[in-house]
C-alpha positions as CSV (number, residue, x, y, z in Angstrom):
1,M,8.9,41.7,104.2
2,R,12.3,42.7,105.4
3,I,14.9,44.2,103.1
4,L,18.4,43.1,104.2
5,G,21.5,44.5,102.5
6,G,19.5,46.2,99.8
7,C,18.2,42.9,98.5
8,N,14.4,42.7,98.1
9,C,14.0,39.0,97.7
10,G,10.5,38.6,99.1
11,V,11.7,36.4,101.9
12,S,12.6,37.3,105.5
13,A,16.3,37.5,104.7
14,C,18.3,37.5,101.5
15,P,20.5,34.4,101.6
16,I,23.4,36.1,99.8
17,A,23.4,39.1,102.1
18,L,23.1,36.9,105.1
19,L,26.0,34.8,104.0
20,I,28.1,37.9,103.4
21,A,27.2,39.2,106.9
22,I,28.2,35.9,108.5
23,L,31.5,35.6,106.6
24,S,32.4,39.2,107.3
25,S,31.6,38.9,111.0
26,G,34.5,36.6,111.6
27,L,32.3,33.7,112.9
28,T,33.7,30.3,112.4
29,F,31.7,27.2,111.5
30,S,32.0,24.1,113.6
31,Q,33.7,21.1,112.0
32,E,31.5,18.7,113.9
33,P,29.4,16.4,111.7
34,I,25.7,16.8,111.6
35,H,23.8,13.8,112.9
36,V,20.2,13.4,111.8
37,A,17.9,10.4,112.5
38,V,16.2,9.3,109.3
39,N,14.2,6.3,108.3
40,L,15.2,6.2,104.6
41,V,18.1,7.4,102.5
42,N,18.2,7.3,98.7
43,V,21.5,6.2,97.2
44,A,21.9,6.6,93.5
45,F,24.8,4.9,91.8
46,S,26.0,3.4,88.6
47,V,28.3,0.4,88.0
48,R,30.8,-0.2,85.2
49,D,32.7,-3.3,84.3
50,R,36.5,-3.4,83.7
51,R,35.9,-2.3,80.1
52,G,33.9,0.7,81.2
53,A,30.5,-0.6,80.0
54,L,27.5,0.0,82.2
55,V,26.4,-3.0,84.2
56,D,22.6,-3.1,84.2
57,S,21.9,-6.7,85.4
58,L,22.4,-6.0,89.1
59,S,19.7,-7.0,91.6
60,K,19.2,-6.1,95.3
61,E,21.1,-9.2,96.3
62,D,24.2,-8.0,94.4
63,V,24.4,-4.7,96.4
64,E,25.6,-4.0,99.9
65,V,25.3,-0.7,101.7
66,Y,27.4,0.1,104.8
67,E,27.4,3.0,107.3
68,D,30.4,3.2,109.6
69,A,31.3,-0.4,108.7
70,V,27.8,-1.6,109.7
71,P,25.7,-3.3,107.0
72,Q,22.4,-1.4,106.3
73,K,19.1,-2.9,105.1
74,I,18.1,-2.1,101.6
75,S,14.4,-1.4,101.7
76,F,13.8,-0.5,98.1
77,F,15.9,-1.3,95.0
78,A,15.1,0.1,91.5
79,K,17.0,0.3,88.3
80,S,17.2,3.6,86.5
81,T,15.0,2.2,83.8
82,D,12.4,1.5,86.5
83,V,12.0,5.1,87.6
84,P,10.5,8.1,85.8
85,L,12.8,10.5,84.0
86,T,11.8,14.1,83.5
87,M,13.8,16.2,81.0
88,G,13.6,19.8,79.9
89,L,15.2,22.0,77.3
90,V,15.8,25.7,77.7
91,V,16.5,27.5,74.5
92,D,17.7,31.1,74.3
93,V,15.8,32.5,71.3
94,S,17.0,36.1,71.8
95,G,18.5,38.0,68.9
96,S,22.0,37.5,70.2
97,Q,21.6,33.7,69.6
98,D,19.9,34.1,66.2
99,H,22.7,32.5,64.2
100,F,23.0,29.5,66.5
101,S,19.2,29.0,66.9
102,K,18.7,29.0,63.1
103,Q,21.4,26.4,62.6
104,H,19.8,24.1,65.2
105,E,16.1,24.9,64.9
106,H,15.3,21.4,63.7
107,D,17.2,19.8,66.6
108,W,15.5,21.7,69.4
109,K,12.1,21.5,67.8
110,Y,12.5,17.7,67.3
111,F,13.7,17.4,71.0
């Protein structure tokens, strides 16, 4: 394990110390785009009508995807109701939040 800039992160270099070292060195980053060959790209989107209501009746045939003005093949199409959703709740139960947590104890236990 190497300690860089006084940061003992357990990795070969501390990302924050490394970033500070790069920025302070005067190095400039290239403005060239990164090109990577991939076989599949996930594109998440939502659609709203003119009134702002969500449109949930779209099918694969209703959607077009373009890259550099070239139509791309849609290999998979799923609605958000068709994919798993994982949620979590983090609650600060330390003494400093005692007043708040007592007010909302039922809410976060029910969640």
